[in-house]
N, C-alpha and C positions, 0 to 999 in steps of 0.2 A: 403555483401546481402544490397538490400535494405529493406526498413521497412515492406511491404505488404510481400516479400518473407520470412522473418522474422517472421511477424506475423504467416504466414499459418503453418511454420514450429514449431513454441514452440509450437502454441495451439493443433498442431498435438501431441506433445512430453508430454504436460501436460494431455491430454485427455488418453496416457497410464499408466498415474501414478496409481498404484493401492494406496487403502484405507488405506493402514496399512505404503507407502510410506510416502503418502503427511502427513497423522500423524507424524509419524517419524521425516521428514526433516523438518515440521514447528515449532516441538517442539526444534532441533537442531538449527536452526533460531534463535528463539527468546530466546534460553539459551545466543547466542553470545552476541546476543546485549543486554539482559540485564548486560551482562558481562563487554561490553565495553563503556557503555552510562551511566552516573548519570540520571535516569530518577525519582528518588525521587520527590515529588511536584512538577514534571511537568506538562501543559499542553499536552499532546498528543493524534493527530489525528490518530487513527485506521480505517481500511478500513474495513466492515465485507465480505466476502468469499462470492462467488458465488459457492453455491457446486457441479453446473451442469457445470464448467468448469474446476473443481479441481483446485481451488485456493487455497493458502496456509491458513491454518486454521490458526488465530488469538481468540480464542474464550481462550485459558488459559491465551493466554499473555494478554488479556481484565484484565483477573480474577486477575493476579498478578501485573498491574498496579493499580487496585485499593488496593491490599495489601500494593502498593508504594507510598499510597497516591495521586496519579495523579488524576488532572480532566483529566479526557477520553471524548474523541471527536469524531462523528462519520459523514458519509455525508449522506444525503437524494438526492437523483439522480431526478430529474425533467426531462420532458422530451418535454415539450413543455413550452419554450424553454428548448434546451438541458442544463443544469445546474446542479449545486451542491450546497447546503445549507447545512450546520453543526449546528449541535446539542451535546450538553453535554448529555452522558449516565448513567447508575448506573448501580448497581448488579439487579434492582427491573425495569429497562427499559425492556418493551416488545417490540417484535420484528412483521413486517408481511412481508411477501415478496411478492414482485409484480410480474405479466403478464410475467416478463422477467429474473426474478430467484434472482433478487436482493434485499438483505434485508434491513429492513429500521425498526428506531425506531419508535412508533406508536407516543410517545410523546417524548418531550425531549427540554432542554434549547436552545435558541440560539446563538451562540458563530460565533465572527468574525475571519476573519481567523487572524488578526495580532495579535491573541490572545495566539495562538498555540505556543509552543515552537518547539516539535517535530513530523513529520508528517512519518507515516510507509505507501509506496505508493506500490501496486500492480501494475506488470509489468508481459511481456511475457518473456523480456529476454534484456539487456543491454550490453553496450561494457566498454572499459578499459578509456574512458574520461567520463564514470557518464553519457551518453543518453543512453535514454531507449525507448522501444519499448511496446506499452500499445495496447488497442483494437481499437483504433485508432481515438477516438472522441475527442480528446482535453481536455475532463474535468479536469484529474488532471493538465497540464499548465495551465491552466484558473484560477486554484484553487491556484498552488502555485505562481505564479507570484501576489496574492492576498496578500501573506504571508509575515510578516515582514523579513526585511534581516536577522537575526540573527536567523531564523528559520532552521531546523536542518532536510533535506531532506534524508530519509532512506530508497531504494528499498529494497525490497524482494522477493528473486529466487528461486526455484528449484535446478536451474542452474548455472554452470558459465558463467565468461562474454564470449561474443564472441568477436573477435577481432575488428571488426570497422561497424559499421551502416552508412550505406548511404542515404542520404535525413534527413537529421538533419537539424532544420530552425531555425531561429533566435525567434521563437515561441514556443519553447523545450525547457523546463524547465530540465536542468541536476540535476543528485543527487549528493549529498555530501558524500553517502555513498549507499550502497550494500549489504544485508547480503543474505550469500548463506547457505546451512547443511554445509559448510566446512570453510566458512572463513569470514572477512568482509572487503570488498574492499572501499579505501580512496582515493576519487578522486579531494580532493581541500587542 
């Protein structure tokens, strides 16, 4: 299937998840990540979920990263021009939700992409080669292209992989791994 068809299909699937499924699947995903990756003292970039899209809940994972003495970063979305900037957050960080439902830190210390060791990436679906389908704006592709070559890119998905994604191009940055409630896929 091509990206547009997959985007429609997986947005619908996500919209049908119950709040208890989202909570349970999110916990399973992050339990797997914590058991498979050495996170202590790393700089980890984590997205803040858009609740109206039923995205994976990262709140308890972020709390566990603080306990592991990680430096935790997240993004701030800018709409004109469309871009992301990144900042460090802590337990006391306050957030606001913009008109699109995207939570953002009110204040934070800026961090360069090349200082990030590991990125947790939201997505709608992914394939067996590590290609991914997001919301179609290219924000994460531009962000990941700026990260250092050793940065580990981990997608998170409520669903298992799809066989193949048509329309992948040279600007699409593949995942190194993807975590689902049932397993971790490795692509490199």
